[in-house]
Phi, psi and omega in degrees: 000135177288143182300340182268002188295135178290123175251340170230128171224112171254125185242125183046048182280120178250126180230121177247142170248097186063234181267004185258130181263113179273319180239130189229085182054065177265137176245138173212130178237135178234135178258162180293133177075020171247162169254122182247121182258146173256120194237127176185158179296172175293135189073009181286340177110012179296308178303312185300320184292322179284335178288332185280321181294331178272358180079015171291326179235135165282136178293145173302312176207171182103180183221158178230131173245134174238119184060034172089358183241133178286138183225158170252123176249099187259358179200157171305326174301321180290322180299317185291324180293333180275358182086015180256130184230154182227133181249110185270156191303316183259112186300140176259070182241148173265111194302316187282352186274163178286166171303313182298316181302315181294318188299316187271007187300124178098339181214048181298131178282145188240145177233100189075233181259356183252161184276131183266080184289335187295305183295325174298320182300307179307317178296320172295319175302320178297307184303316184300313177296316187300319181260020182046042181278326176054049181259134174281110194287348184256002184284153172270150183306310185301342184256011179247160175287164181304323179293328183283324181296328180293318183297332178292319179298321178289322174300322180307307183288325175295322179294336179271010172089018185293132166261339185239109185254130175257119183249106185267115178046060193285341185259010187314316186240029185256155165290167173296328171295320177295322175306308182298319189285323181298324183292323179295315174303319175298323166302313175304316189291317179285333175299331189269006178095356178293160173238136187242124168260119189244111176268114176207152175254012184255108182300321181300330182273339167299315183287336181276329195244320196276145164271323176229160184219127171259132186253125174242144176222118176063039174086354189257148179280137181250310180186161166242135191228157169276126192295319181298342182264354187234147171280167173303314182304316182296313180296318189291319180290324173297316185297312187260353178074027177195171180286141174244136172260127186262355178274122180268121185273093183238109183275145184288143178218155182268113178295150181261236192280157181286119174273312180246125171234117184250130181228114169053041176292130167241152183195156171246159177266189193291348179269350181090015186265140182295125184238322166246126195241059183088047179279135178229143171193162180229152174224127181258160176309124173088018177221157172253114173263124188265133172250107184264149177168160176278148176309137181091010180258021182108355182300316182299310185295325177297315177293326178293325180286319181292333183256358177091002183273349181213156178250144177278147178287321180200167190097173186229143164246122189246136176229115185056039174090351188256134177288114183238026177303124172063026172283172182278164180305316178299318175297317183294322181299313179301332180272002170109019172262118176247158200208125169267099190286166175292317178252096189296329185278320181283314191242353187255331186228156159259098200301318186284345181284162176286170175296315180303315184293318179298329181283350175238028192307319183269347187247007186306332180274000191250159172293150002271002181288338180220140180224122181048040176086000187249125177296137183261091188300320179304318185286321181298318180288318178300321176291320176303307184306316181305306187289329180293325179280324184291324182258009179049052176281130178250145000284154179293152183078026187254026179314316190261002182278147172291134184310328183291346181270349185277158167294165184300326181292318180286327173296323177297324171298322178303316178290324180289324176296318181295309191288316183297324185271004168288346177047050171293170175281322176239124168248122181265120180247111188253118178039053186310323186253018186293123173089003181266151178285167184301322177302310182291320179301311174310317183290319181292319178305317179296320178293318182299313182296327182293324181289326178293321177290340172281002181074027166278145178271136185230130168253120181259108181250112186214138172280350179271109183294326183294318181299312171302313188292323185279338180253342190273141165278328176221147175237120177257132177260125176256128177214126183053043171084008179223151168282122184255355175182158177224137177226160170295129186298327183280122175083009181290147185262121182303320183278328173300313176304307179306323175301314191286321183300331181269007181086010177270176178268142177288000000 
């Protein structure tokens, strides 16, 4: 095959859901051996387009060619037989199974009547060595890092014969070192003639890895450009249709009294394994304290304890000088803790409730939303309309729509609008911009800095190291359930932090 050979051509793809057009005549051409990025705002239609290519949705109209032949891809199984594989953002692995067992799941090789794991293992070792994945085929998934689990997902699609790999937000939970290693793996794949379609909102990674980039805005095809000929500012502007500022305007200010004081907290996870092992940290009024760490080092349990969803086994949590250890979520909210949760659908929203109702979840019984025990529909809608406009929640006029019908990024904006305007003393922001595009990220960062400037105390827990570095006044690094280091936010070094996040010494 010539390196310029087209392996994918999507022509005039239209995908409608009822009256809503998610993809409006989108074109995409991918060549053999290239990395092709798909860039667009939240709700722009990127995932829908890739779900059409992977056979999850049938297109309303348009055509798809694979290796020059027009095809109908009506299921993921059909996509796999055509050599298309997809690595999803949320890994689909069975934790107690080994790497080999996960990779062959669903297409187990048989020897007589039994599963031939030995021959499968040998093939996995060959693939792992060929693409420099360095995965232990006998390790259990629950015992390996997030970065290694992602390699298992890549091996899974390679084992099924994929020549075209769709990677959906592949660096969401990786350290800087693991991101660099992933970029090397992508180079090995394309050097062998594989093609990679990269869905990401991280412009730095598009510049690092992609040859070409297709931009989609509000469901419409905007352009396909050579990445080397465009700056990050150019790409961001094309994506959102306006100039985007990457600079976080954060004036130095002096924090005052301690709002949150966590001392020697210990806790177990759902399996009964120790995850917090005497963790201590403080957050003062008027500062953002960033908590940097790889997913799975105790961040979720710490936030669950601070918001009343889990009890600490020992240690104390003090808020404004008062011991609030192991109080209920409602009591902690009344005492001044607001929270942008890790899982927006599980802990942030009631998906069947309307956007208006979700915006008053903690305050529905208070004036002006309630009078003599009766909800005041007019006030609730007026409040929602104001926040929808102020926080650019799309589509506009969505007050009475169920929150579950919004895109993930717009669901996140509903939560942020509610929590920021609750005006607590402490705001816990857990991955506040996860899955958001650059325009929305700029918007959220501005609001967090605004809250900090109003002397709110903010604990920022994020797996995005760029976010930690740009917003934090102080950075605490968490590893294996403990704080292993603290650095000043100004001038903090990305690779030094990455080393500490992986358990090394700075």
